[in-house]
N, CA, C and O atoms as a MOPAC input file, in Angstrom:
PM7 MOZYME 1SCF
protein

 N    -23.67300 1   -23.91600 1   -22.77300 1
 C    -22.37600 1   -24.10400 1   -22.15700 1
 C    -21.35300 1   -23.12200 1   -22.73400 1
 O    -20.56400 1   -22.52800 1   -21.99900 1
 N    -21.38100 1   -22.96000 1   -24.07300 1
 C    -20.43300 1   -22.06800 1   -24.72700 1
 C    -20.63800 1   -20.61600 1   -24.26200 1
 O    -19.67000 1   -19.87800 1   -24.08100 1
 N    -21.88800 1   -20.21700 1   -24.07100 1
 C    -22.19300 1   -18.87000 1   -23.60300 1
 C    -21.65500 1   -18.62100 1   -22.20500 1
 O    -21.18200 1   -17.52600 1   -21.90200 1
 N    -21.72700 1   -19.63900 1   -21.35300 1
 C    -21.20700 1   -19.50600 1   -19.99200 1
 C    -19.70100 1   -19.29300 1   -19.98800 1
 O    -19.19100 1   -18.49500 1   -19.20200 1
 N    -18.98900 1   -19.99300 1   -20.85400 1
 C    -17.53400 1   -19.84900 1   -20.93100 1
 C    -17.17300 1   -18.46400 1   -21.44200 1
 O    -16.25600 1   -17.82700 1   -20.92400 1
 N    -17.88600 1   -17.99900 1   -22.45000 1
 C    -17.63000 1   -16.65900 1   -22.99000 1
 C    -17.88400 1   -15.59400 1   -21.92800 1
 O    -17.12100 1   -14.63600 1   -21.80300 1
 N    -18.96100 1   -15.76800 1   -21.16700 1
 C    -19.27300 1   -14.81600 1   -20.10900 1
 C    -18.19600 1   -14.85200 1   -19.01800 1
 O    -17.78800 1   -13.80900 1   -18.50700 1
 N    -17.74500 1   -16.04900 1   -18.67000 1
 C    -16.69500 1   -16.19900 1   -17.67100 1
 C    -15.40100 1   -15.53900 1   -18.14100 1
 O    -14.70800 1   -14.90400 1   -17.34700 1
 N    -15.07400 1   -15.68100 1   -19.40900 1
 C    -13.86000 1   -15.06100 1   -19.95500 1
 C    -13.97300 1   -13.53500 1   -19.93500 1
 O    -12.98900 1   -12.84500 1   -19.66900 1
 N    -15.16800 1   -13.00700 1   -20.21400 1
 C    -15.36900 1   -11.56600 1   -20.15600 1
 C    -15.20200 1   -11.05300 1   -18.73100 1
 O    -14.59500 1   -10.00500 1   -18.51100 1
 N    -15.74000 1   -11.79400 1   -17.76300 1
 C    -15.60300 1   -11.40100 1   -16.36100 1
 C    -14.13700 1   -11.42600 1   -15.93800 1
 O    -13.67500 1   -10.53300 1   -15.22800 1
 N    -13.40700 1   -12.45200 1   -16.37700 1
 C    -11.98600 1   -12.55700 1   -16.03900 1
 C    -11.20200 1   -11.39900 1   -16.64900 1
 O    -10.31100 1   -10.84700 1   -16.00300 1
 N    -11.52200 1   -11.02900 1   -17.87600 1
 C    -10.83700 1    -9.92300 1   -18.53000 1
 C    -11.14600 1    -8.60500 1   -17.81900 1
 O    -10.25800 1    -7.77200 1   -17.63700 1
 N    -12.39000 1    -8.42000 1   -17.42500 1
 C    -12.75700 1    -7.19400 1   -16.70200 1
 C    -12.03000 1    -7.13100 1   -15.35900 1
 O    -11.53900 1    -6.07300 1   -14.96300 1
 N    -11.96300 1    -8.26400 1   -14.66000 1
 C    -11.26500 1    -8.28800 1   -13.38200 1
 C     -9.77900 1    -7.97900 1   -13.58400 1
 O     -9.18500 1    -7.26800 1   -12.77300 1
 N     -9.18300 1    -8.49500 1   -14.63200 1
 C     -7.77800 1    -8.21600 1   -14.91200 1
 C     -7.56800 1    -6.72100 1   -15.17900 1
 O     -6.60000 1    -6.13200 1   -14.69700 1
 N     -8.47100 1    -6.11200 1   -15.94200 1
 C     -8.38600 1    -4.67400 1   -16.20600 1
 C     -8.55500 1    -3.87000 1   -14.92000 1
 O     -7.84300 1    -2.89100 1   -14.69700 1
 N     -9.49900 1    -4.28400 1   -14.07800 1
 C     -9.71300 1    -3.59800 1   -12.80000 1
 C     -8.48200 1    -3.71500 1   -11.90400 1
 O     -8.10900 1    -2.75600 1   -11.22800 1
 N     -7.85800 1    -4.87900 1   -11.89800 1
 C     -6.65300 1    -5.06800 1   -11.07600 1
 C     -5.50200 1    -4.21600 1   -11.60500 1
 O     -4.73800 1    -3.65200 1   -10.82100 1
 N     -5.37500 1    -4.11900 1   -12.91600 1
 C     -4.33400 1    -3.28100 1   -13.51500 1
 C     -4.52900 1    -1.82800 1   -13.10100 1
 O     -3.57700 1    -1.14300 1   -12.72700 1
 N     -5.78000 1    -1.36900 1   -13.17400 1
 C     -6.09100 1    -0.00200 1   -12.78800 1
 C     -5.79900 1     0.21600 1   -11.29300 1
 O     -5.25100 1     1.25000 1   -10.91200 1
 N     -6.16200 1    -0.74900 1   -10.46000 1
 C     -5.91100 1    -0.63600 1    -9.02100 1
 C     -4.41000 1    -0.59800 1    -8.73900 1
 O     -3.96100 1     0.16100 1    -7.88000 1
 N     -3.63000 1    -1.41000 1    -9.45600 1
 C     -2.17600 1    -1.40500 1    -9.27600 1
 C     -1.58800 1    -0.05100 1    -9.64900 1
 O     -0.68200 1     0.44200 1    -8.97700 1
 N     -2.10000 1     0.54900 1   -10.71500 1
 C     -1.62700 1     1.87400 1   -11.12800 1
 C     -1.98000 1     2.92800 1   -10.08700 1
 O     -1.18500 1     3.82500 1    -9.80600 1
 N     -3.18000 1     2.81500 1    -9.51500 1
 C     -3.59000 1     3.76500 1    -8.47400 1
 C     -2.71000 1     3.62500 1    -7.24000 1
 O     -2.31500 1     4.62500 1    -6.64200 1
 N     -2.40200 1     2.39400 1    -6.85700 1
 C     -1.54300 1     2.16900 1    -5.70000 1
 C     -0.15000 1     2.72100 1    -5.96700 1
 O      0.44400 1     3.34300 1    -5.08800 1
 N      0.37600 1     2.50400 1    -7.16100 1
 C      1.71200 1     2.99900 1    -7.50500 1
 C      1.77900 1     4.52400 1    -7.42600 1
 O      2.82900 1     5.08500 1    -7.11000 1
 N      0.66800 1     5.19200 1    -7.71200 1
 C      0.62600 1     6.65600 1    -7.69000 1
 C      0.40100 1     7.22300 1    -6.28800 1
 O      0.47000 1     8.43600 1    -6.08900 1
 N      0.13500 1     6.35700 1    -5.32600 1
 C     -0.12700 1     6.81300 1    -3.95200 1
 C      1.08600 1     7.48600 1    -3.33300 1
 O      2.22900 1     7.25000 1    -3.72400 1
 N      0.80000 1     8.32000 1    -2.36700 1
 C      1.84000 1     8.88100 1    -1.51600 1
 C      1.23800 1     8.96600 1    -0.11900 1
 O      0.22800 1     9.63900 1     0.08700 1
 N      1.85200 1     8.28700 1     0.82900 1
 C      1.34100 1     8.29200 1     2.19800 1
 C      2.42200 1     8.78200 1     3.14800 1
 O      3.61700 1     8.69700 1     2.86500 1
 N      1.96700 1     9.29500 1     4.27700 1
 C      2.88300 1     9.79000 1     5.30100 1
 C      2.67600 1     8.97100 1     6.56600 1
 O      1.56000 1     8.86000 1     7.07500 1
 N      3.76900 1     8.39800 1     7.06800 1
 C      3.74600 1     7.70500 1     8.35000 1
 C      4.33600 1     8.61500 1     9.40400 1
 O      5.29800 1     9.33500 1     9.13600 1
 N      3.77500 1     8.59000 1    10.59300 1
 C      4.22700 1     9.46800 1    11.67700 1
 C      4.59900 1     8.66400 1    12.90500 1
 O      4.12200 1     7.55000 1    13.11900 1
 N      5.46500 1     9.26200 1    13.70200 1
 C      5.82700 1     8.67700 1    14.99500 1
 C      6.19700 1     9.81300 1    15.94200 1
 O      6.57300 1    10.90800 1    15.52400 1
 N      6.07800 1     9.51400 1    17.21600 1
 C      6.43500 1    10.50400 1    18.23000 1
 C      5.58200 1    11.75000 1    18.14700 1
 O      6.09200 1    12.86800 1    18.22400 1
 N      4.28100 1    11.55900 1    17.98900 1
 C      3.33500 1    12.67400 1    17.91200 1
 C      3.72700 1    13.65400 1    16.80700 1
 O      3.61900 1    14.86900 1    16.97400 1
 N      4.18600 1    13.10800 1    15.67300 1
 C      4.53400 1    13.94100 1    14.53200 1
 C      5.95600 1    14.46400 1    14.55000 1
 O      6.32600 1    15.26600 1    13.69300 1
 N      6.75900 1    14.03100 1    15.50300 1
 C      8.14500 1    14.50400 1    15.55900 1
 C      8.97000 1    13.94700 1    14.39600 1
 O      9.94900 1    14.55700 1    13.96600 1
 N      8.55800 1    12.78500 1    13.89700 1
 C      9.21500 1    12.18700 1    12.73800 1
 C      8.12600 1    11.77500 1    11.76100 1
 O      7.12800 1    11.16500 1    12.14500 1
 N      8.32900 1    12.11500 1    10.49600 1
 C      7.39800 1    11.65700 1     9.46700 1
 C      8.19600 1    11.13400 1     8.28100 1
 O      9.24600 1    11.66600 1     7.92400 1
 N      7.66400 1    10.07700 1     7.68600 1
 C      8.27400 1     9.46000 1     6.51000 1
 C      7.21000 1     9.40500 1     5.42600 1
 O      6.10300 1     8.91700 1     5.65600 1
 N      7.54600 1     9.90400 1     4.25000 1
 C      6.63800 1     9.87000 1     3.11400 1
 C      7.10800 1     8.78200 1     2.15800 1
 O      8.25100 1     8.78600 1     1.70200 1
 N      6.19800 1     7.84500 1     1.86200 1
 C      6.50300 1     6.75100 1     0.94400 1
 C      5.57400 1     6.82000 1    -0.25500 1
 O      4.42200 1     7.24300 1    -0.15400 1
 N      6.10600 1     6.39100 1    -1.39700 1
 C      5.29100 1     6.23700 1    -2.59000 1
 C      4.63500 1     4.86600 1    -2.56800 1
 O      4.98400 1     4.01600 1    -1.74900 1
 N      3.70200 1     4.65900 1    -3.45400 1
 C      2.95200 1     3.41400 1    -3.50600 1
 C      3.79000 1     2.18900 1    -3.79500 1
 O      3.36100 1     1.06900 1    -3.51800 1
 N      4.97000 1     2.37600 1    -4.34300 1
 C      5.87600 1     1.24700 1    -4.59900 1
 C      6.89900 1     1.09000 1    -3.48000 1
 O      7.95600 1     0.48600 1    -3.65900 1
 N      6.55400 1     1.65000 1    -2.31900 1
 C      7.38900 1     1.59400 1    -1.12000 1
 C      8.71100 1     2.34000 1    -1.29600 1
 O      9.70800 1     1.99400 1    -0.66200 1
 N      8.72300 1     3.35600 1    -2.14900 1
 C      9.91500 1     4.16600 1    -2.32500 1
 C      9.85600 1     5.36000 1    -1.37600 1
 O      8.85100 1     6.06800 1    -1.31200 1
 N     10.92900 1     5.56700 1    -0.65400 1
 C     10.98500 1     6.65900 1     0.31800 1
 C     11.17500 1     7.96700 1    -0.43100 1
 O     12.12800 1     8.12900 1    -1.19300 1
 N     10.26100 1     8.89300 1    -0.20500 1
 C     10.31300 1    10.17400 1    -0.91100 1
 C     10.76100 1    11.32700 1    -0.02500 1
 O     11.32800 1    12.31000 1    -0.50300 1
 N     10.49600 1    11.19200 1     1.28700 1
 C     10.84400 1    12.30400 1     2.17100 1
 C     10.89000 1    11.81300 1     3.61600 1
 O     10.09100 1    10.97200 1     4.02800 1
 N     11.83400 1    12.35200 1     4.36800 1
 C     11.92200 1    12.09400 1     5.80800 1
 C     12.01500 1    13.45400 1     6.48900 1
 O     12.86300 1    14.27500 1     6.14000 1
 N     11.14600 1    13.68300 1     7.45400 1
 C     11.18300 1    14.92500 1     8.21900 1
 C     11.40200 1    14.57600 1     9.67700 1
 O     10.67700 1    13.76400 1    10.25200 1
 N     12.41800 1    15.20400 1    10.27300 1
 C     12.76000 1    14.93000 1    11.67000 1
 C     12.81100 1    16.25400 1    12.42100 1
 O     13.52300 1    17.17800 1    12.02800 1
 N     12.05400 1    16.32900 1    13.49600 1
 C     12.09000 1    17.50900 1    14.35200 1
 C     13.49900 1    17.60400 1    14.94400 1
 O     14.01700 1    16.60300 1    15.43900 1
 N     14.12800 1    18.77300 1    14.90400 1
 C     15.49800 1    18.90800 1    15.41200 1
 C     15.67400 1    18.47000 1    16.87000 1
 O     16.76200 1    18.03900 1    17.25000 1
 N     14.64200 1    18.57000 1    17.67800 1
 C     14.76200 1    18.17300 1    19.08200 1
 C     15.00300 1    16.67600 1    19.23500 1
 O     15.55700 1    16.23700 1    20.24300 1
 N     14.59200 1    15.89200 1    18.24400 1
 C     14.76900 1    14.44000 1    18.29400 1
 C     16.23700 1    14.06600 1    18.12300 1
 O     16.67900 1    13.03500 1    18.63100 1
 N     16.99200 1    14.89400 1    17.41400 1
 C     18.38200 1    14.57300 1    17.10300 1
 C     19.29500 1    14.58600 1    18.32100 1
 O     20.42000 1    14.09200 1    18.25100 1
 N     18.83500 1    15.14000 1    19.43100 1
 C     19.63300 1    15.15100 1    20.65100 1
 C     19.81500 1    13.75400 1    21.21500 1
 O     20.78100 1    13.49400 1    21.93200 1
 N     18.89900 1    12.85400 1    20.89900 1
 C     18.97500 1    11.46800 1    21.37400 1
 C     18.96000 1    10.53400 1    20.16000 1
 O     17.89300 1    10.16700 1    19.66900 1
 N     20.15200 1    10.15100 1    19.67700 1
 C     20.22800 1     9.33600 1    18.45400 1
 C     19.44600 1     8.01700 1    18.52400 1
 O     18.84800 1     7.59900 1    17.53200 1
 N     19.45000 1     7.37000 1    19.68200 1
 C     18.72400 1     6.10600 1    19.80900 1
 C     17.22100 1     6.32000 1    19.65000 1
 O     16.54400 1     5.54200 1    18.97700 1
 N     16.70400 1     7.37600 1    20.27000 1
 C     15.28200 1     7.68800 1    20.13600 1
 C     14.96800 1     8.05000 1    18.68100 1
 O     13.93000 1     7.65000 1    18.15500 1
 N     15.85800 1     8.80400 1    18.03100 1
 C     15.65700 1     9.17500 1    16.63500 1
 C     15.56000 1     7.93600 1    15.75800 1
 O     14.69000 1     7.86000 1    14.89000 1
 N     16.43700 1     6.97000 1    15.97100 1
 C     16.40300 1     5.72700 1    15.19900 1
 C     15.07700 1     4.99800 1    15.38500 1
 O     14.47400 1     4.52700 1    14.42000 1
 N     14.63200 1     4.91200 1    16.63200 1
 C     13.36900 1     4.22600 1    16.92400 1
 C     12.18400 1     4.93400 1    16.27100 1
 O     11.29600 1     4.28600 1    15.71600 1
 N     12.17300 1     6.26100 1    16.34000 1
 C     11.05700 1     7.01600 1    15.76100 1
 C     11.05500 1     6.92900 1    14.23600 1
 O      9.98900 1     6.85500 1    13.62500 1
 N     12.23200 1     6.93600 1    13.61600 1
 C     12.30200 1     6.80700 1    12.16100 1
 C     11.77100 1     5.44600 1    11.73800 1
 O     10.98800 1     5.34800 1    10.79300 1
 N     12.19200 1     4.40100 1    12.43200 1
 C     11.71000 1     3.04500 1    12.11900 1
 C     10.19600 1     2.96000 1    12.30600 1
 O      9.50000 1     2.36700 1    11.48100 1
 N      9.69100 1     3.54400 1    13.37700 1
 C      8.24700 1     3.50100 1    13.64100 1
 C      7.47400 1     4.26900 1    12.57100 1
 O      6.42400 1     3.81100 1    12.12100 1
 N      7.97900 1     5.42700 1    12.16200 1
 C      7.30200 1     6.21800 1    11.13400 1
 C      7.31300 1     5.47600 1     9.79900 1
 O      6.31800 1     5.48300 1     9.07400 1
 N      8.42600 1     4.84300 1     9.47700 1
 C      8.52100 1     4.06500 1     8.23700 1
 C      7.51700 1     2.91800 1     8.27000 1
 O      6.80400 1     2.69200 1     7.29200 1
 N      7.45300 1     2.19300 1     9.38600 1
 C      6.50600 1     1.08000 1     9.50700 1
 C      5.05900 1     1.56000 1     9.42000 1
 O      4.21000 1     0.88200 1     8.84100 1
 N      4.78200 1     2.72100 1     9.99100 1
 C      3.44000 1     3.28500 1     9.91300 1
 C      3.07000 1     3.56400 1     8.45300 1
 O      1.95600 1     3.26100 1     8.02600 1
 N      3.99800 1     4.13600 1     7.69400 1
 C      3.73700 1     4.42600 1     6.28300 1
 C      3.52600 1     3.13800 1     5.48700 1
 O      2.62500 1     3.07200 1     4.65100 1
 N      4.33800 1     2.12300 1     5.73500 1
 C      4.19000 1     0.84300 1     5.04100 1
 C      2.82400 1     0.23200 1     5.34300 1
 O      2.14600 1    -0.26000 1     4.44100 1
 N      2.42400 1     0.26600 1     6.60700 1
 C      1.11500 1    -0.28200 1     6.97600 1
 C     -0.02600 1     0.47500 1     6.29600 1
 O     -1.02200 1    -0.13300 1     5.90200 1
 N      0.10900 1     1.77900 1     6.15700 1
 C     -0.92300 1     2.57500 1     5.48400 1
 C     -1.02100 1     2.21100 1     4.00000 1
 O     -2.11700 1     2.07000 1     3.45800 1
 N      0.14100 1     2.06100 1     3.35100 1
 C      0.13800 1     1.67300 1     1.93300 1
 C     -0.48000 1     0.29200 1     1.77400 1
 O     -1.29900 1     0.07200 1     0.88100 1
 N     -0.09100 1    -0.63000 1     2.63300 1
 C     -0.63900 1    -1.98900 1     2.54100 1
 C     -2.15000 1    -2.00000 1     2.72200 1
 O     -2.85100 1    -2.73600 1     2.02700 1
 N     -2.65500 1    -1.19700 1     3.64300 1
 C     -4.10200 1    -1.15300 1     3.88600 1
 C     -4.84200 1    -0.60400 1     2.66800 1
 O     -5.86200 1    -1.16000 1     2.26100 1
 N     -4.33900 1     0.47800 1     2.08600 1
 C     -4.97800 1     1.05800 1     0.90800 1
 C     -4.87400 1     0.09100 1    -0.26600 1
 O     -5.83500 1    -0.09300 1    -1.01300 1
 N     -3.71200 1    -0.52300 1    -0.42500 1
 C     -3.51100 1    -1.48100 1    -1.51500 1
 C     -4.47400 1    -2.65400 1    -1.39700 1
 O     -5.07600 1    -3.07000 1    -2.38700 1
 N     -4.61700 1    -3.18000 1    -0.20400 1
 C     -5.51700 1    -4.31000 1     0.01100 1
 C     -6.96100 1    -3.91100 1    -0.29200 1
 O     -7.70200 1    -4.68600 1    -0.89800 1
 N     -7.36100 1    -2.72200 1     0.11900 1
 C     -8.72800 1    -2.26000 1    -0.14200 1
 C     -8.96900 1    -2.10300 1    -1.63700 1
 O    -10.01600 1    -2.51100 1    -2.13900 1
 N     -8.01700 1    -1.51900 1    -2.34900 1
 C     -8.18900 1    -1.33100 1    -3.79000 1
 C     -8.19700 1    -2.66700 1    -4.52500 1
 O     -8.97300 1    -2.85300 1    -5.46200 1
 N     -7.34600 1    -3.59300 1    -4.11000 1
 C     -7.28600 1    -4.88100 1    -4.78700 1
 C     -8.54300 1    -5.70500 1    -4.50500 1
 O     -9.02700 1    -6.41400 1    -5.38800 1
 N     -9.07300 1    -5.61700 1    -3.28700 1
 C    -10.27900 1    -6.38800 1    -2.99300 1
 C    -11.47400 1    -5.82800 1    -3.76100 1
 O    -12.37100 1    -6.57800 1    -4.14500 1
 N    -11.49000 1    -4.52000 1    -3.98600 1
 C    -12.58100 1    -3.96700 1    -4.79900 1
 C    -12.39500 1    -4.35300 1    -6.26500 1
 O    -13.37800 1    -4.52300 1    -6.98500 1
 N    -11.15700 1    -4.49100 1    -6.71200 1
 C    -10.90200 1    -4.88500 1    -8.10100 1
 C    -11.28000 1    -6.33800 1    -8.35000 1
 O    -11.68300 1    -6.70100 1    -9.45400 1
 N    -11.14800 1    -7.15900 1    -7.33000 1
 C    -11.50300 1    -8.57300 1    -7.48200 1
 C    -12.95200 1    -8.81900 1    -7.09700 1
 O    -13.39700 1    -9.96500 1    -7.03400 1
 N    -13.68100 1    -7.75400 1    -6.84000 1
 C    -15.10000 1    -7.81500 1    -6.49200 1
 C    -15.36200 1    -8.71700 1    -5.29700 1
 O    -16.35500 1    -9.44400 1    -5.26300 1
 N    -14.45800 1    -8.66500 1    -4.31100 1
 C    -14.64200 1    -9.43900 1    -3.09400 1
 C    -14.33400 1   -10.91200 1    -3.23900 1
 O    -14.56700 1   -11.68200 1    -2.30800 1
 N    -13.80800 1   -11.33100 1    -4.40300 1
 C    -13.46600 1   -12.73800 1    -4.59900 1
 C    -12.36300 1   -13.12500 1    -3.61800 1
 O    -11.33200 1   -12.45700 1    -3.53500 1
 N    -12.58500 1   -14.18900 1    -2.89100 1
 C    -11.60900 1   -14.65000 1    -1.91300 1
 C    -10.44500 1   -15.32000 1    -2.61300 1
 O    -10.63700 1   -16.18100 1    -3.47200 1
 N     -9.23700 1   -14.92400 1    -2.24400 1
 C     -8.04600 1   -15.55500 1    -2.78600 1
 C     -7.55100 1   -16.62500 1    -1.81700 1
 O     -7.81900 1   -16.54900 1    -0.61800 1
 N     -6.83700 1   -17.61000 1    -2.32700 1
 C     -6.30300 1   -18.65600 1    -1.43700 1
 C     -5.38300 1   -18.04300 1    -0.38400 1
 O     -4.73300 1   -17.03300 1    -0.65300 1
 N     -5.31700 1   -18.63500 1     0.81000 1
 C     -4.43400 1   -18.12200 1     1.85400 1
 C     -3.00100 1   -18.06900 1     1.37100 1
 O     -2.51700 1   -18.99000 1     0.71200 1
 N     -2.32300 1   -16.97300 1     1.70800 1
 C     -0.92300 1   -16.81400 1     1.32300 1
 C     -0.73400 1   -16.14300 1    -0.01700 1
 O      0.37800 1   -15.71400 1    -0.32400 1
 N     -1.76700 1   -16.03300 1    -0.82600 1
 C     -1.64700 1   -15.38400 1    -2.12600 1
 C     -1.80700 1   -13.89600 1    -1.91200 1
 O     -2.80100 1   -13.44200 1    -1.34400 1
 N     -0.82500 1   -13.13800 1    -2.36900 1
 C     -0.85100 1   -11.70400 1    -2.16800 1
 C     -0.99200 1   -10.99200 1    -3.50300 1
 O     -0.53900 1   -11.48100 1    -4.53800 1
 N     -1.62500 1    -9.83800 1    -3.46100 1
 C     -1.75200 1    -8.99800 1    -4.63600 1
 C     -0.95600 1    -7.73700 1    -4.39300 1
 O     -0.82400 1    -7.33600 1    -3.23800 1
 N     -0.42600 1    -7.09900 1    -5.39400 1
 C     -0.40700 1    -7.52400 1    -6.77800 1
 C      0.56500 1    -8.67700 1    -6.97600 1
 O      1.50600 1    -8.86300 1    -6.20400 1
 N      0.31600 1    -9.43600 1    -8.01900 1
 C      1.12200 1   -10.61200 1    -8.29800 1
 C      2.52400 1   -10.23300 1    -8.67800 1
 O      3.34800 1   -11.10700 1    -8.94900 1

């Protein structure tokens, strides 16, 4: 029984280290979200920090369209970060299912 607990504690510690490493990798990410066939691009860091916005000058002629494309590009970048983050965290937890509603990183 004592050996099983020690083994379980080692597995938990390894999973914690793997999650820490995955969180660091996600924080170092940089993704680009696009909208309007590349007319607008938003670059976000892994911590959802906006690093760059590129807007094709032709988009600026229609401010409403520009607003929509910027929002769409930002959402695209956020979705990309979330997808990569989820993949890295699930590999760090070795496919262990988390309770519904629990999000990583904590």
